[in-house]
C-alpha positions, 0 to 999 in steps of 0.5 A, a space after each residue: 389787938 393781941 396779934 399786934 402786941 410787940 410788933 411796934 413801939 412807936 406811933 410811926 410803927 403803929 401807922 405802918 401796921 395800919 397802912 399795910 392793913 389798908 387803913 384803920 377800918 380794915 385792921 379793925 375788921 381783921 382784928 374783929 374777925 380774928 377775935 370771933 366778932 361779927 358785923 352787926 348794928 347798934 347794940 349795947 356793948 358792941 364795938 365800933 370804929 369812930 373818928 375822935 379828936 385825936 384820930 381813929 378810935 374804937 368806941 363802945 355802944 351805950 344803953 341808948 340806941 345809936 349812942 356811943 362813948 369813946 375815951 378822950 382827954 379827961 373822960 369819955 365823949 358821947 358820939 352818934 356817928 360811927 363806921 363799922 360795928 361788931 359784937 359776939 354773934 
């Protein structure tokens, strides 16, 4: 996310950046590549896109195969369905 710091200050500004990138997953792909991450399958500590109750989000792989955790109101939500996945090569 470092390349985006200071480029928006409102939710509308953030939405415009996401739209111009071609969507949330396209933006996440670009940022992951810039950070030196590679696409992969599930593994502990990997990052993935997911749909949370508040909208699109990045989630982290847990220690159980196929399990993910995403921040939500009041704590974390456990997920099993995610989109694209990245980790250090």
